[in-house]
C-alpha positions, 0 to 999 in steps of 0.5 A, a space after each residue: 379710487 379705491 382706498 388702498 390706492 390714494 395719491 398722498 402728494 406732490 411735486 409744485 414747481 411754478 404753476 404745474 403740479 407734477 406726480 409720480 403715478 404707480 401703474 394702478 393708478 393709469 385707469 383713473 390718472 385723468 381724473 386725479 389730474 382733474 381733481 388737483 386742478 379743481 382743488 389748487 387755484 394756483 395749479 394750471 397744469 398737472 403732469 405725470 412723469 413717464 418711466 422713459 428718460 432722454 438718455 443723453 440729456 437725462 430729463 423726464 419725458 412727462 404727460 398732460 393730465 389736466 389743465 393747460 399744455 404750458 411747461 414754461 414755468 418758475 420756481 424759487 428755491 433760497 430766494 432766487 427765480 429759476 425759470 425753465 421748459 420743465 418738459 426739456 430740464 431736470 429740476 427736482 424742487 426735493 433737493 433744495 436742502 442739498 443744494 443748499 448744503 453744498 452751496 454752505 460748504 463752499 467759501 466766498 470767493 472760491 474757484 468753482 467748476 459746475 460740471 453738469 449744472 443744469 439750470 443752475 441750482 447750485 451755480 447761481 447761488 454760489 455766484 450771487 454769495 461770491 464765488 467764481 462760477 464756471 458752469 456747464 450743461 451738455 443740454 442746450 435747453 439747460 444752457 439757455 435757462 441757465 443764461 436766462 436765469 443769470 440775468 433774471 436774478 442780476 447776476 453778473 457775467 464776471 461770476 458766473 460763466 455758462 457753457 454748452 459742452 461735454 462735461 470732460 472737455 469743460 473740465 480741460 479747458 481749466 487744467 492749466 488754471 485755478 480749480 479749487 471745487 468741482 460739482 458733479 451733479 448727474 447721480 446716473 454716471 458722474 462717477 464715469 467722468 472722473 477720468 477726467 482728474 487722470 492726468 489733468 495737471 501731467 503738463 504742468 510743472 508747478 504744483 497745482 492747488 487742492 482739488 475738491 470734488 462733490 460727486 453724485 451717485 446712485 448706491 445700493 441700499 445694502 452699503 450705500 457709502 462703501 459702494 460709492 466710495 468704491 465706485 469712485 475707487 475703481 476710476 481714479 486708480 487710488 484712495 480718493 483724500 478726505 473722503 466723506 460719503 453723505 447720504 441725499 435721499 432714498 429714490 427707490 427701494 433699493 437705492 440711495 443718492 449720494 453725494 462724495 466729497 474727496 480732494 483728488 490725490 496729486 498723484 492722479 492729477 500728476 497721472 501717476 496713478 493707471 486708472 481703469 477708464 470707464 466708456 461713456 454710454 
């Protein structure tokens, strides 16, 4: 392999080594996979992420470069075990610090809706610390492993309830109840789903408790904070309350993954603002 084409690192998920090889690695990819397998006794499978992503369930296709074709594995993050079929769900070990940041920001005993929960990187630690969590994912595989991980970690059903449904329908299930926090971890399209809050409490005559949202977004590198805030305003139809944009990580040369935290205005919840609804693909 030419010196300029050396692979600098890879992600480890249980027994799986996960690479994001460039086009110029293509002629050497199986050699690279075998070297990683030979030099790391704990690695049993080496995979390369392909550019295609499942349009509905948001997980990447991958190819085996070396070792066993066994994608069922277990990762440990902040003392919690996450079992999964790595080929059918989304998991990124690089987001562990971000998961901890959000979990630490939500107080014990809070009521949380996790709208796009995956296999539970937010839901499981929040439930373990004593929050009341309702967690949802559209992907049946994510739902299956979420339930398995709840049981694997000894977390009771009273603290964590699991759902497999559309994100908007999930939030509307709780329109008449107590919602304190909503997590929206789907950066490719989460802001589009903010329209679910418009008129969410319009049927209710009593004042609802404030809803704080953590919404993830892919923003342009030149002005990530401003573009994230604008994406939220466009859907809500007004300024969110107390907005704060956290820069999570750079995912591409021109793209930041951001997380905007804000309180949904009561005027939005009552449907007083005319929001620009964004079509879901």
